[in-house]
C-alpha positions as CSV (number, residue, x, y, z in Angstrom):
1,M,100.3,10.6,102.1
2,Q,103.0,13.6,101.2
3,I,102.7,12.0,97.6
4,T,98.9,11.5,97.6
5,L,98.3,15.4,98.9
6,Q,100.5,16.7,96.2
7,T,98.9,14.8,93.3
8,S,95.6,15.9,94.7
9,L,97.1,19.7,94.4
10,D,98.3,19.4,91.2
11,A,95.0,18.2,89.9
12,R,93.6,20.9,91.1
13,N,95.7,23.3,90.1
14,T,95.5,21.8,86.0
15,D,91.9,22.2,86.6
16,D,92.4,25.6,87.4
17,L,94.5,26.3,84.7
18,A,92.0,24.8,82.1
19,T,89.3,26.9,83.7
20,S,90.7,30.3,83.5
21,T,92.4,29.2,80.0
22,R,88.6,28.6,78.9
23,L,87.6,32.1,80.6
24,A,90.1,33.8,78.9
25,P,89.1,36.2,76.3
26,A,90.5,35.0,72.9
27,V,93.7,36.8,71.6
28,D,93.3,38.9,68.5
29,Q,96.4,38.0,66.1
30,A,95.9,41.0,64.0
31,L,97.7,43.8,65.8
32,N,97.0,47.3,63.8
33,F,100.8,48.0,63.1
34,V,99.8,51.1,61.3
35,D,98.1,52.8,64.3
36,L,100.6,51.4,66.8
37,E,103.4,53.3,64.3
38,L,101.6,56.5,64.4
39,I,101.3,56.3,68.1
40,H,105.0,55.9,68.2
41,N,106.1,58.6,65.5
42,F,103.3,61.1,67.9
43,T,105.6,60.4,70.9
44,T,109.1,60.8,69.2
45,S,108.6,63.2,66.5
46,V,104.9,64.9,66.2
47,Y,105.1,66.3,69.8
48,M,107.8,68.6,69.0
49,T,106.5,70.3,66.7
50,L,103.7,71.4,68.2
51,S,105.4,74.0,70.4
52,T,108.9,75.3,71.3
53,D,108.0,75.3,75.4
54,D,109.6,72.0,77.2
55,L,106.5,71.5,79.7
56,V,104.1,72.1,76.6
57,R,105.9,69.5,74.6
58,Q,105.8,67.1,77.9
59,M,102.0,67.6,77.8
60,W,101.5,66.9,74.1
61,R,104.1,63.6,74.3
62,V,102.4,62.5,77.9
63,S,99.1,64.3,79.0
64,V,97.4,64.2,75.6
65,V,98.2,61.0,75.0
66,R,97.1,59.4,78.3
67,M,93.7,61.8,77.5
68,A,93.5,60.4,73.8
69,L,93.8,56.6,75.5
70,K,90.3,57.6,77.5
71,C,88.4,59.3,74.6
72,E,88.3,57.7,71.2
73,Y,87.4,61.4,69.2
74,V,90.5,62.5,70.6
75,M,92.9,59.2,69.7
76,R,91.5,59.4,66.3
77,T,92.2,63.1,65.7
78,L,96.1,62.3,67.0
79,L,96.4,59.5,64.5
80,S,95.2,61.9,61.7
81,I,97.9,64.6,62.5
82,S,100.6,61.7,63.2
83,A,99.8,60.4,59.8
84,L,100.2,63.5,57.8
85,H,103.1,64.1,59.1
86,L,104.4,60.5,58.4
87,A,103.0,61.6,54.8
88,H,105.3,64.5,54.8
89,Q,108.2,62.6,56.0
90,R,107.3,59.1,54.1
91,P,106.5,60.4,50.4
92,E,106.2,57.4,48.8
93,R,103.6,56.1,51.1
94,K,101.6,59.8,51.1
95,E,98.5,58.5,49.3
96,A,97.9,55.8,52.1
97,L,98.9,58.0,55.0
98,V,96.7,61.0,54.0
99,A,93.8,58.6,53.0
100,K,94.1,57.3,57.0
101,A,94.2,60.5,57.9
102,L,91.2,61.8,56.7
103,L,89.3,58.7,57.4
104,Y,90.5,58.8,61.3
105,H,89.5,62.7,61.3
106,R,85.7,62.6,59.7
107,S,85.1,59.8,62.3
108,A,86.5,62.1,65.1
109,S,84.6,65.3,64.1
110,R,80.9,63.6,63.9
111,E,81.3,62.5,67.2
112,A,82.6,65.5,68.9
113,M,80.5,67.4,66.7
114,E,77.7,65.8,68.3
115,L,79.0,66.6,71.6
116,M,79.8,70.1,71.2
117,S,75.7,70.9,71.0
118,A,75.6,69.8,74.7
119,L,78.7,71.5,75.8
120,D,79.4,71.3,80.0
121,E,82.4,71.0,82.0
122,R,82.7,67.0,81.5
123,N,83.5,67.2,78.1
124,A,85.1,70.7,77.6
125,E,88.5,69.5,78.1
126,N,88.5,66.7,75.6
127,L,86.6,69.1,73.1
128,F,89.5,71.9,73.9
129,L,91.6,69.5,72.8
130,F,90.2,68.2,70.0
131,S,89.7,71.9,68.6
132,L,93.4,72.5,68.7
133,L,94.3,69.1,67.2
134,T,91.8,69.7,64.5
135,I,93.4,73.2,64.0
136,F,97.1,71.6,63.4
137,F,95.1,69.0,61.2
138,A,93.5,71.4,58.8
139,L,96.7,73.3,58.4
140,A,98.9,70.1,57.6
141,S,96.2,68.7,55.2
142,G,95.7,72.1,53.0
143,R,98.7,70.8,51.2
144,Y,97.2,67.3,49.9
145,L,93.2,67.5,50.6
146,K,90.3,68.7,48.7
147,E,88.0,68.3,50.8
148,S,87.7,67.8,55.0
149,V,87.6,70.5,57.3
150,V,89.4,72.6,54.8
151,V,86.6,72.8,52.3
152,W,87.0,76.6,51.2
153,E,83.5,77.7,51.5
154,S,85.1,81.1,51.8
155,A,87.7,82.9,50.4
156,F,90.1,81.8,53.3
157,P,90.8,78.0,54.3
158,D,88.3,76.9,57.5
159,W,91.6,76.7,59.8
160,T,91.2,80.7,59.9
161,F,88.0,80.3,61.9
162,L,88.5,77.0,63.6
163,L,90.3,78.9,66.8
164,S,87.0,81.1,67.2
165,G,85.2,77.1,68.7
166,A,88.6,77.0,70.7
167,C,88.0,80.2,72.1
168,S,85.0,79.3,73.4
169,L,86.2,76.3,75.0
170,I,89.1,78.4,76.2
171,K,86.7,80.8,78.2
172,L,84.6,77.8,79.9
173,L,87.8,76.4,81.2
174,N,88.7,79.9,82.5
175,S,85.6,80.2,84.1
176,K,85.9,76.9,86.1
177,N,89.5,77.5,87.2
178,Y,90.5,74.9,85.3
179,E,93.6,72.7,86.6
180,G,93.8,69.7,84.6
181,P,96.2,67.9,82.3
182,L,96.3,70.8,79.6
183,T,97.3,73.7,82.5
184,P,100.3,73.8,80.8
185,L,99.3,75.0,77.5
186,L,97.0,77.4,79.0
187,T,100.1,79.3,81.1
188,Y,102.2,79.2,78.2
189,A,100.0,81.4,76.4
190,K,99.2,83.6,79.1
191,E,103.4,84.1,79.3
192,R,103.9,84.4,75.5
193,F,100.6,87.3,75.4
194,F,103.0,89.5,78.0
195,T,105.9,88.5,76.1
196,A,104.7,90.1,72.8
197,R,103.5,93.1,74.9
198,D,107.3,94.0,75.9
199,D,107.5,97.6,75.1
200,S,111.1,97.5,74.2
201,R,110.5,96.4,70.5
202,A,109.8,98.9,68.3
203,R,105.8,99.4,66.8
204,P,106.3,98.5,62.9
205,A,106.0,101.5,60.9
206,A,104.0,99.2,57.9
207,L,101.1,98.7,60.5
208,E,101.2,102.8,61.1
209,S,101.1,103.6,57.6
210,L,98.1,100.7,57.5
211,R,96.2,102.8,60.1
212,K,96.3,106.0,58.6
213,R,95.0,104.4,55.3
214,V,92.2,102.2,57.0
215,S,90.9,105.3,59.0
216,G,90.7,107.3,55.8
217,S,88.5,104.9,54.2
218,N,85.0,105.0,53.8
219,I,83.6,102.9,57.0
220,D,81.5,103.4,60.0
221,K,83.1,104.1,63.5
222,E,82.1,100.5,64.7
223,L,84.0,98.8,61.7
224,L,86.8,101.4,62.3
225,R,87.1,100.0,65.6
226,V,87.1,96.4,64.8
227,H,89.7,97.3,62.1
228,N,92.3,99.1,64.5
229,L,91.7,96.4,67.3
230,A,92.8,93.9,64.8
231,I,96.0,96.3,64.0
232,D,96.8,96.9,67.5
233,E,97.0,93.3,68.4
234,L,98.6,92.1,65.0
235,G,101.5,94.9,66.2
236,H,102.6,92.0,69.1
237,P,103.5,89.3,67.2
238,L,104.7,91.6,63.8
239,S,107.1,93.0,65.8
240,L,108.2,89.9,67.2
241,A,108.7,88.6,63.7
242,L,110.9,91.6,62.7
243,H,112.9,91.6,65.9
244,S,116.2,89.4,65.3
245,G,114.8,87.9,62.3
246,G,111.6,86.6,64.5
247,R,114.2,83.8,66.6
248,G,112.5,84.6,69.6
249,M,108.7,84.0,68.0
250,D,106.6,80.5,69.3
251,I,103.8,78.8,67.3
252,M,101.8,79.8,70.2
253,D,102.0,84.0,68.9
254,M,100.2,83.4,65.7
255,F,97.5,82.1,67.9
256,I,97.1,84.9,70.7
257,W,96.5,87.3,67.5
258,K,93.5,85.2,66.4
259,Y,92.2,84.7,70.0
260,F,91.4,88.8,70.1
261,V,90.0,88.9,66.6
262,S,88.1,85.7,66.3
263,D,84.7,87.2,67.1
264,E,84.6,90.3,65.5
265,F,87.3,90.5,62.7
266,L,87.6,87.3,61.2
267,P,83.9,86.8,60.1
268,L,84.5,89.9,57.7
269,L,86.9,87.7,55.8
270,K,83.7,85.6,54.9
271,E,82.7,88.8,52.4
272,P,85.9,89.7,51.1
273,R,84.2,91.8,48.8
274,A,82.7,94.1,51.1
275,N,85.7,94.1,53.9
276,Q,88.5,94.8,51.8
277,E,90.2,96.6,54.6
278,A,90.1,93.3,56.6
279,I,92.1,91.5,53.3
280,V,94.7,93.9,53.6
281,I,95.0,93.8,57.4
282,Y,94.8,89.7,57.2
283,A,97.7,89.8,54.1
284,H,99.9,91.9,56.7
285,F,99.6,88.5,59.3
286,C,101.2,86.3,56.5
287,V,104.2,87.9,57.3
288,V,104.1,86.6,60.9
289,L,103.2,83.3,59.6
290,K,106.2,83.2,57.7
291,R,108.4,83.8,60.1
292,L,106.7,80.1,61.8
293,E,107.0,78.2,58.6
294,S,109.7,75.5,60.2
295,Q,107.0,73.5,61.3
296,W,105.9,71.5,58.8
297,W,102.1,72.1,59.3
298,L,102.9,75.8,58.1
299,Q,105.0,75.7,55.6
300,G,103.7,77.2,52.3
301,W,100.6,79.0,54.1
302,A,102.3,82.5,54.1
303,I,102.7,82.6,50.4
304,H,99.2,80.7,49.3
305,L,97.4,83.7,51.7
306,I,99.0,86.3,50.1
307,S,98.4,85.3,46.6
308,Q,94.5,84.9,47.8
309,A,94.4,88.1,49.2
310,W,95.9,90.0,46.0
311,E,93.3,88.1,44.2
312,L,90.3,89.2,46.2
313,L,91.3,93.0,46.6
314,D,90.6,95.5,43.9
315,E,92.6,97.3,41.8
316,S,92.7,100.4,44.5
317,H,93.4,98.2,47.4
318,K,96.1,96.1,45.9
319,P,98.8,98.5,46.5
320,W,98.1,98.6,50.1
321,I,99.7,95.2,50.8
322,Q,102.9,96.1,49.0
323,W,104.7,95.8,52.3
324,P,103.8,92.6,53.3
325,M,104.4,91.1,49.3
326,E,107.9,92.5,49.7
327,E,108.7,91.0,53.1
328,L,107.5,87.5,51.7
329,G,109.6,87.9,48.7
330,W,106.2,87.0,46.5
331,V,105.6,88.9,43.0
332,P,102.1,88.4,41.7
333,P,102.1,85.9,38.4
334,S,101.3,89.1,36.1
335,E,104.5,90.7,37.2
336,S,107.0,87.8,37.1
């Protein structure tokens, strides 16, 4: 009796196993090892380059990846940045990796842009993350790509203006007393805001000279107000850049300046011939960029932008950027 019972049980187990095997989904034999490599690269290397703050780095490595696993366009943008980083590290694979980065980001952008038109509290978090990642993508891809988000329809590359979209999302999140996985980033931004306003550092004399020149220009009062605000705000990260060789600087410092001037000042750069003073102010910002060039995604931009500014300025305004040129060690081609 005991043997018969055991045999019946074994038979039922065999039937159950056969049934579960038939119901189980087929295993996809073709793992995407490139994507797995990109995720590994992001969580072991790339995240370290996106901030100098330990809590923010941990956010990029853990919380952001967790968010990306639930949102396809965020994941594609994350993978695109990792691909560009790997292309920077492995030049022999550059062509294939850059192509993959461009493909992924274009796909992500199409989906994200559709959602931007129906922005609400539910998708603001993912769209804010997409906007931040896209700024890094645009900066990193500038050396490789002639098309994509780095289409230079204006005098300056599009990453100069991308922060405007992120700013509106920050305001939306703050208005809702946001306390989600991206909180470390927003908290650290506030900390850097107050750090840059430390009164113990002297204000750059070069900016005072610039203010006098701008004030003496033939521009209306409203435009002068916009320029003076940009100069005032630039004084904070610039004082950090000039203090102790810029060793106390953080990536966040350059974003904070753009945050405060995104609405009124940055649009002036799209019409450089009519806004020469704005080009001069932006050329001084290149000194801040230069101090942050230890990051792979920012390398080369300071020199490129100062040379771009030189080309856009008329002969009467070219002498106005002598100081940032000297700080960067850049000499115009005709004088070299």
